[in-house]
N, C-alpha and C positions, 0 to 999 in steps of 0.2 A: 252332824249338823248340831251348832249348839244353838243357842238364844243369840248370843252375839253374832253369828253369822246370819239367822234369819231376821233378826228385826229391824234390820237397817233395809232390805229389800222391801220388806213388809209395809214399814213408813215411807217409801218414795210409791209403790204401787198405791197405796191408800190418799196420798197425796196426789195421784194421776185419778184415779176414780174419782174424787171428791172435786177435783176442779172441772172434770166433764159432766160434775151433776147425775152419779152414776150411782146406782143403790145397790150396796156393797152390804155382801152377805159371807160367811165362813164359806161355803161354795164359791164366791165367787172371789176370794181371795186363794183357797186353796187351785184352782184352774187356772188362775192369773200366773202363780208361783209354780204350779207343778210341785207341788210338796204335799208330803201327809196331813190331813188332816186334822190331827191327833198335834202335829208340829205346830200350825197353825192356830190351833185354838191356844195350846200352852203360851204362845208366844205374844197374842191377844189377851190374855187372861195377865202375863207379864207387864206390857205397856198400859193394861189399866190400872194395874196399881202403884205404876211410878207415873201415872200422871198426863200419859201421853195420847192417849185414846180413849174412846167414851163405848166400851165394848157394848152398851146396851143400846144406840143408836150405831155403832161402828163409823161411826166422825172420830176425827184426829182433834185431839183439843188444839189448844194455841201454841203449845209449847211441842207438840206433835205436828203440827202443820211445819212450823220452822223449822224442825230438823228433818222433814218429808222434803222441802224446798230445798235443802239443805243437799241432801244425796238425789236429786233430781242432779245437781250442779256438777257433782262428782259422783261418776259411779260406783257402789260397792263393790267388797271383793266378791271372786262369785260364790255362790251357794254350794258348787259340790266341786271337788279336787277332782282333776280330769283321771282316770283312771288308767293303770300302769298300763293296761294294753293298746290306748291309744297315744301313748305315749311312748310306748315301743315303735307301733306302725308308724308314726308320723319320723 
């Protein structure tokens, strides 16, 4: 999984949680996305550096909010590819 795969899901999840007024932590995002904590932390750091997220407050910036809304309208690619076993079984 690359940052390009995880970032849309992270922005979309943060947009939804921020819209509900929920308190977002690293654990919240890890549980919501079902991804390793290290991957979420790396993605949060990268999005913070690029100006899409305020990592200290775990809130989207205006740019991040716009992207999160866009990703909500059109679902992003799946985080994981289907396993070869699942494809053969179907």
